[in-house]
Steps between C-alpha positions, in 0.01 A plus 500: 500500500498443125192346339390267222291617205260243352313595180218263407265592218262209561362527851290187457811290427654609828178430687464152350857401577469646852191289565671192362825536694363680810751786469410826675679789331310759705699388805811654342369844405775662709759377246288413194323751274257273319386693193176336390166641384494881508850508648625309196330749266656796683842334494470419128412862423800625699732253330383593152562869578829423676382660827503195728721534809713188553695646790355277775537171314789256494301227322269548199266214406248506218302285260702468180223637279341746744530812285300426186619696194771666712633168627839482326579864573409488870672167561813645343472805729462274805805299401712809442391652831565183702836440335613860554394495865598143592145385566331164450261459206259205493265418211234230522272353234296190432696462177836455676589130533851519645642718776757747371752683718761759408730703723729789418671650806208586735236497225295179492242396242256210523229356277263234634159347448197670660407185693851479645491867592159483669599205719613483861839620367379859481413502868839345583665772293300774672579361845868488410477857370354611834828384654668751266651240269428461129524150355285509184575137410267406787219594260608220268634234735375567852681578822772236445559639154868409468435139593190476281684644198777243541255213548321601180829517311618167640181324392519642147873430471451137596248459218712705259816295560314168479372587152815675373648299215790729405816536709514874423218750445481870428493688829218725377300188419569365849378829654192504278401155626592585860412872539528512880873425470559867419352593840771297674763700313336830598468405867869412517449196724792278595420253223725362228464679166527276193798580277397629158741457206426619147148585616440135592479311827592135561256256654762434770494870592120495526527199733754686716259794515211269592702330775611835638136609528417174676783557750383858562143380564617222733715743697213752523255237628732423792403837647124477435 
């Protein structure tokens, strides 16, 4: 069975969040290598000398600034390794306000807030991983991640449309104000995609997109 690598440079942070959320990471030591304390120091030294063995891991998770003066270099190495070997890379930090998800073939990349990461979602993700499935978006949105993503988008779209004064807006501007929309495109769900012309999208197209999401959610809830 493949495993998950978790690199945490601040052991106390993990302990505090674990006490707060009642998560028990030690229960998953068969699939989770939790590199804290001395294990973190050993791992950091191996990473800085490029001698760490990633062979057993299909998911790499680490604090976004875990590597001090070597941070940029090691994070770049992790990204290159995960991309080349179709692995999942997850970075967490207290300074991250919005979930970010990117997928390229079988390589998946996530950024999320530390509090979101050290929530019940991590145990749900680990339990799912024990069933030999990898759904990293559980870390951001919980077990019903598809439904939760769409509910979040629907709520934001309703507010966005209600305050939209122009009949056409730049599509990049629309995505900037509704960042989770790009996740829908990546997941390739059976949802209407707004038509973009001359790099702009009509308000009517956004409404069609919103209504398509609503229909998808309604249909999904029939089977809950």
